[in-house]
VEXPADO-238401 format. One record per residue (C-alpha): residue number from 1; residue in three letters; x, y, z negated. Coordinates in nm, 3 decimals. Last residue first. Example, Ala and Ser with C-alpha at 12.3 -4.5 7.8 and 13.67 -1.06 7.14 Angstrom:
BEGIN
n,res,px,py,pz
2,Ser,1.367,-0.106,-0.714 $
1,Ala,1.230,-0.450,-0.780 $
This chain:
BEGIN
n,res,px,py,pz
293,Asn,8.336,11.286,-9.240 $
292,Asn,8.649,11.336,-9.464 $
291,Phe,8.501,11.234,-9.782 $
290,Ala,8.389,10.899,-9.676 $
289,Asn,8.697,10.835,-9.457 $
288,Gly,8.929,10.849,-9.787 $
287,Ile,8.766,10.567,-9.915 $
286,Lys,8.784,10.317,-9.609 $
285,Asp,9.175,10.481,-9.533 $
284,Leu,9.265,10.390,-9.879 $
283,Ile,9.131,10.044,-9.872 $
282,Met,9.301,9.959,-9.551 $
281,Ser,9.376,9.578,-9.695 $
280,Glu,9.189,9.392,-9.983 $
279,Lys,9.385,9.171,-10.183 $
278,Lys,9.187,8.862,-10.252 $
277,Pro,8.799,8.783,-10.319 $
276,Glu,8.699,8.969,-10.009 $
275,Ile,8.518,9.356,-9.995 $
274,Asp,8.222,9.489,-9.874 $
273,Leu,8.197,9.840,-9.890 $
272,Thr,7.968,10.089,-9.975 $
271,Leu,8.024,10.474,-9.911 $
270,Ala,7.886,10.817,-10.046 $
269,Pro,7.711,10.646,-10.314 $
268,Asn,7.370,10.763,-10.450 $
267,Leu,7.326,10.883,-10.805 $
266,Leu,7.148,10.860,-11.135 $
265,Ser,7.140,10.474,-11.136 $
264,Val,7.472,10.503,-11.059 $
263,Val,7.533,10.658,-11.400 $
262,Glu,7.340,10.439,-11.628 $
261,Glu,7.486,10.141,-11.440 $
260,Thr,7.847,10.258,-11.500 $
259,Thr,7.767,10.251,-11.900 $
258,Val,7.802,10.568,-12.153 $
257,Arg,7.965,10.500,-12.459 $
256,Trp,8.306,10.603,-12.307 $
255,Pro,8.156,10.920,-12.249 $
254,Glu,8.080,11.021,-12.591 $
253,Arg,7.757,11.053,-12.685 $
252,Ile,7.488,11.319,-12.775 $
251,Ser,7.514,11.492,-12.418 $
250,Ser,7.679,11.143,-12.289 $
249,Leu,7.414,11.111,-12.030 $
248,Ala,7.429,11.464,-11.859 $
247,Leu,7.821,11.450,-11.897 $
246,Val,7.812,11.095,-11.713 $
245,Ala,7.611,11.264,-11.440 $
244,Arg,7.828,11.584,-11.404 $
243,Lys,8.124,11.334,-11.401 $
242,Tyr,7.997,11.126,-11.091 $
241,Asp,7.893,11.420,-10.900 $
240,Asn,8.244,11.545,-10.943 $
239,Gly,8.435,11.249,-10.849 $
238,Ser,8.222,11.218,-10.556 $
237,Phe,8.113,10.835,-10.546 $
236,Val,8.241,10.503,-10.383 $
235,Ala,8.051,10.157,-10.424 $
234,Val,8.251,9.846,-10.385 $
233,Lys,8.101,9.508,-10.354 $
232,Gly,8.211,9.161,-10.338 $
231,Pro,8.184,9.086,-10.701 $
230,Ala,8.130,9.440,-10.859 $
229,Val,8.342,9.764,-10.843 $
228,Val,8.254,10.131,-10.884 $
227,Ala,8.518,10.354,-10.702 $
226,Val,8.525,10.725,-10.841 $
225,Val,8.707,10.956,-10.644 $
224,Asp,8.863,11.304,-10.716 $
223,Val,8.933,11.262,-11.095 $
222,Glu,8.886,11.476,-11.379 $
221,Leu,8.655,11.178,-11.599 $
220,Ser,8.989,11.059,-11.696 $
219,Ser,9.013,11.353,-11.948 $
218,Ala,8.719,11.243,-12.169 $
217,Thr,8.862,10.876,-12.209 $
216,Pro,8.777,10.529,-12.089 $
215,Ala,8.523,10.626,-11.850 $
214,Ala,8.167,10.504,-11.744 $
213,Ala,8.270,10.172,-11.960 $
212,Asn,8.147,9.853,-11.770 $
211,Asn,8.446,9.671,-11.932 $
210,Tyr,8.766,9.865,-11.944 $
209,Ser,8.872,10.190,-11.706 $
208,Glu,9.123,10.151,-11.449 $
207,Ile,9.283,10.493,-11.331 $
206,Val,9.468,10.530,-10.990 $
205,Phe,9.709,10.782,-10.889 $
204,Phe,9.818,10.912,-10.565 $
203,Glu,10.117,11.186,-10.531 $
202,His,10.262,11.138,-10.860 $
201,Arg,10.422,11.302,-11.155 $
200,Lys,10.135,11.504,-11.237 $
199,Lys,9.921,11.253,-11.316 $
198,Leu,10.182,11.067,-11.575 $
197,His,10.163,11.326,-11.835 $
196,His,9.812,11.411,-11.842 $
195,Leu,9.759,11.053,-11.867 $
194,Cys,10.000,11.030,-12.162 $
193,Lys,9.805,11.346,-12.357 $
192,Asp,9.488,11.139,-12.260 $
191,Ala,9.551,10.843,-12.439 $
190,Ile,9.678,11.044,-12.738 $
189,Ser,9.300,11.199,-12.730 $
188,Arg,9.183,10.828,-12.710 $
187,Ser,9.353,10.717,-13.034 $
186,Asn,9.104,10.893,-13.250 $
185,Leu,8.831,10.648,-13.176 $
184,Leu,9.093,10.340,-13.188 $
183,Leu,9.180,10.426,-13.540 $
182,Glu,8.804,10.488,-13.652 $
181,Glu,8.735,10.135,-13.527 $
180,Ser,9.027,9.954,-13.675 $
179,Lys,8.969,10.135,-14.020 $
178,Glu,8.703,9.877,-14.133 $
177,Ala,8.936,9.598,-14.077 $
176,Glu,9.163,9.758,-14.302 $
175,Ile,9.541,9.856,-14.182 $
174,Pro,9.885,9.732,-14.192 $
173,Lys,10.164,9.841,-14.059 $
172,Ala,10.349,9.701,-13.778 $
171,Asn,10.711,9.668,-13.802 $
170,Val,10.751,9.597,-13.418 $
169,Ile,10.990,9.257,-13.469 $
168,Asn,10.811,9.153,-13.781 $
167,Leu,10.454,9.215,-13.628 $
166,Phe,10.541,8.963,-13.346 $
165,Met,10.666,8.706,-13.591 $
164,Glu,10.349,8.706,-13.764 $
163,Ile,10.176,8.661,-13.431 $
162,Glu,10.377,8.383,-13.351 $
161,Asn,10.333,8.204,-13.662 $
160,Lys,9.952,8.267,-13.644 $
159,Leu,9.890,8.140,-13.299 $
158,Ser,9.919,7.799,-13.371 $
157,Val,9.760,7.829,-13.679 $
156,Val,9.417,7.936,-13.565 $
155,Thr,9.294,8.291,-13.675 $
154,Arg,9.177,8.407,-14.018 $
153,Glu,9.462,8.496,-14.144 $
152,Val,9.539,8.766,-13.831 $
151,Asn,9.190,8.915,-13.924 $
150,Ser,9.225,8.977,-14.283 $
149,Pro,9.594,9.079,-14.238 $
148,Val,9.422,9.375,-14.006 $
147,Tyr,9.775,9.497,-13.769 $
146,Tyr,9.916,9.817,-13.695 $
145,His,10.144,9.908,-13.436 $
144,Arg,10.312,10.251,-13.330 $
143,Thr,10.483,10.394,-13.056 $
142,Lys,10.645,10.719,-13.087 $
141,Glu,10.697,11.055,-12.861 $
140,Leu,10.489,11.080,-12.578 $
139,Asp,10.202,10.877,-12.758 $
138,Ser,10.134,10.533,-12.799 $
137,Ile,9.932,10.320,-12.970 $
136,Arg,9.922,9.919,-13.040 $
135,Ile,9.670,9.770,-13.230 $
134,Val,9.668,9.412,-13.372 $
133,Ser,9.413,9.173,-13.524 $
132,Ile,9.070,9.294,-13.388 $
131,Gln,8.855,8.983,-13.392 $
130,Asn,8.667,9.065,-13.686 $
129,Pro,8.605,9.426,-13.567 $
128,Leu,8.452,9.241,-13.269 $
127,Cys,8.179,9.038,-13.462 $
126,Val,8.221,8.682,-13.551 $
125,Ser,7.874,8.568,-13.431 $
124,Thr,8.025,8.278,-13.191 $
123,Tyr,8.201,8.129,-13.514 $
122,Val,7.896,8.158,-13.734 $
121,Ser,7.658,7.981,-13.436 $
120,Ala,7.921,7.727,-13.367 $
119,Asp,7.948,7.607,-13.759 $
118,Trp,8.284,7.407,-13.782 $
117,Gly,8.260,7.502,-14.146 $
116,Val,8.391,7.868,-14.079 $
115,Arg,8.746,7.816,-14.162 $
114,Glu,8.766,7.469,-13.973 $
113,Pro,8.662,7.679,-13.639 $
112,Asp,8.985,7.911,-13.699 $
111,Pro,8.880,8.281,-13.580 $
110,Pro,8.997,8.409,-13.210 $
109,Leu,9.227,8.675,-13.210 $
108,Leu,9.201,8.988,-13.050 $
107,Leu,9.485,9.221,-12.954 $
106,Thr,9.444,9.574,-12.910 $
105,Val,9.621,9.807,-12.659 $
104,Val,9.614,10.194,-12.646 $
103,Pro,9.913,10.359,-12.464 $
102,Gly,9.884,10.192,-12.108 $
101,Glu,10.080,10.343,-11.853 $
100,Tyr,10.263,10.586,-12.133 $
99,Glu,10.364,10.236,-12.317 $
98,Ile,10.480,10.105,-11.971 $
97,Pro,10.733,10.369,-11.908 $
96,Asp,10.698,10.487,-11.571 $
95,Ser,10.958,10.342,-11.345 $
94,Ser,10.678,10.173,-11.173 $
93,Lys,10.689,9.895,-10.904 $
92,Ala,10.364,9.967,-10.855 $
91,Ala,10.238,9.621,-10.848 $
90,Thr,10.461,9.518,-11.127 $
89,His,10.272,9.799,-11.355 $
88,Leu,9.931,9.699,-11.239 $
87,Lys,9.972,9.347,-11.337 $
86,Phe,10.133,9.435,-11.651 $
85,Leu,9.855,9.640,-11.748 $
84,Asp,9.587,9.392,-11.653 $
83,Glu,9.758,9.163,-11.877 $
82,Gly,9.774,9.383,-12.167 $
81,Ile,10.141,9.440,-12.338 $
80,Leu,10.211,9.491,-12.688 $
79,Leu,10.561,9.605,-12.748 $
78,Gly,10.898,9.441,-12.872 $
77,Ala,10.926,9.300,-12.490 $
76,Lys,10.991,8.952,-12.546 $
75,Ile,10.710,8.922,-12.855 $
74,Ser,10.485,9.106,-12.575 $
73,Lys,10.568,8.892,-12.312 $
72,Val,10.480,8.579,-12.524 $
71,Val,10.164,8.721,-12.660 $
70,Cys,10.069,8.842,-12.293 $
69,Glu,10.109,8.470,-12.188 $
68,Tyr,9.860,8.382,-12.446 $
67,Gln,9.560,8.526,-12.255 $
66,Tyr,9.296,8.298,-12.339 $
65,Trp,9.432,8.264,-12.692 $
64,Gly,9.557,8.591,-12.757 $
63,Asn,9.245,8.785,-12.622 $
62,Ile,9.404,9.094,-12.452 $
61,Gly,9.247,9.461,-12.489 $
60,Ser,9.292,9.761,-12.264 $
59,Ile,9.228,10.169,-12.312 $
58,Pro,9.429,10.401,-12.090 $
57,Lys,9.497,10.189,-11.799 $
56,Ser,9.705,10.463,-11.614 $
55,Phe,9.840,10.455,-11.247 $
54,Gly,10.101,10.629,-11.025 $
53,Val,10.176,10.587,-10.691 $
52,Asp,10.425,10.805,-10.432 $
51,Val,10.330,10.684,-10.123 $
50,Gly,10.567,10.491,-9.866 $
49,Arg,10.306,10.310,-9.704 $
48,Glu,10.366,9.982,-9.887 $
47,Tyr,10.340,10.166,-10.210 $
46,Ala,9.990,10.295,-10.119 $
45,Glu,9.886,9.940,-10.003 $
44,Glu,10.027,9.776,-10.356 $
43,Ile,9.846,10.082,-10.562 $
42,Leu,9.516,10.077,-10.398 $
41,Ser,9.501,9.657,-10.377 $
40,Lys,9.593,9.641,-10.756 $
39,Ala,9.339,9.858,-10.834 $
38,Leu,9.076,9.660,-10.686 $
37,Thr,9.212,9.348,-10.826 $
36,Thr,9.216,9.498,-11.173 $
35,Lys,8.851,9.654,-11.142 $
34,Gly,8.693,9.303,-11.014 $
33,Ser,8.382,9.301,-11.198 $
32,Asp,8.475,9.024,-11.440 $
31,Tyr,8.306,9.143,-11.792 $
30,Pro,8.055,9.421,-11.878 $
29,Leu,7.942,9.448,-11.531 $
28,Phe,7.963,9.762,-11.288 $
27,Gly,8.309,9.817,-11.370 $
26,Thr,8.491,10.135,-11.319 $
25,Ile,8.767,10.253,-11.118 $
24,Arg,8.887,10.618,-11.139 $
23,Cys,9.088,10.748,-10.842 $
22,Glu,9.310,11.055,-10.819 $
21,Tyr,9.452,11.198,-10.524 $
20,Leu,9.721,11.450,-10.561 $
19,Gln,9.787,11.691,-10.266 $
18,Arg,10.137,11.830,-10.227 $
17,Lys,10.296,12.160,-10.352 $
16,Arg,10.694,12.218,-10.319 $
15,Asn,10.907,12.504,-10.465 $
14,Gln,10.782,12.558,-10.809 $
13,Asn,10.708,12.188,-10.862 $
12,Ile,10.413,11.962,-10.814 $
11,Glu,10.143,12.223,-10.786 $
10,Arg,9.828,12.094,-10.724 $
9,Glu,9.585,12.116,-10.417 $
8,Arg,9.216,12.043,-10.484 $
7,Phe,9.032,11.779,-10.255 $
6,Gly,8.776,11.823,-10.032 $
5,Ala,8.926,11.652,-9.706 $
4,Gln,9.258,11.456,-9.720 $
3,Phe,9.159,11.132,-9.924 $
2,Phe,9.424,10.980,-9.755 $
1,Met,9.644,11.127,-9.471 $
């Protein structure tokens, strides 16, 4: 049995109890740590073994240019969908609503270089709030889309037409650029409601963080195991130990403003694993055995 020893037992329904195994995957690096690859391996292995598996990517973002296929999928679905979110939803062969699995998604759009006079320094200095163009926030009752008109207007023509089509499809509400950060901050409590709803439905549950955030939301700290991933390596920590370290560091900061690097510098992993640049096999047992010994 996976993660058998030391984990809490929770009630699934009035007549039956089973153990829920919850694993959060965080990245050691700001980008390209391999979180989604590891999450997908865990989910696929669990599914292949007949385990009832669910997942959450509470906070995610996509770039409309580099992940253009997500724009196309979003138009067809009438819903802003992230690339990693779609991969995990497909891997789990999920019957859960994808908007619950990924309740907060942002779409970044690059500025048109002609609008900044072909000045590379100005182009690269365009900050994140000036690239956030569309935001989807889904709670358990309703999905809402928002957009920043000035950021949509600033992007390249080849994207703008399709984005405007999408905005019409989803009836997006315009907001000022300054409001986008506040909106995203307040959305984390909504993401946690979706997380709670999904966790109680599944035997095994995977939460994927974003970038190198120690935890994407407050409730995502409540897991049994934390897997910190970097290219070629996974460090496995007790969820309780990791949570205590995050809370110690976040006494004046939200958990998502704490980096994974800060947390792991305070802890010793229960296990480190060498992984290959492809689907990793037997990863469930390898992680579980670290807590069964």
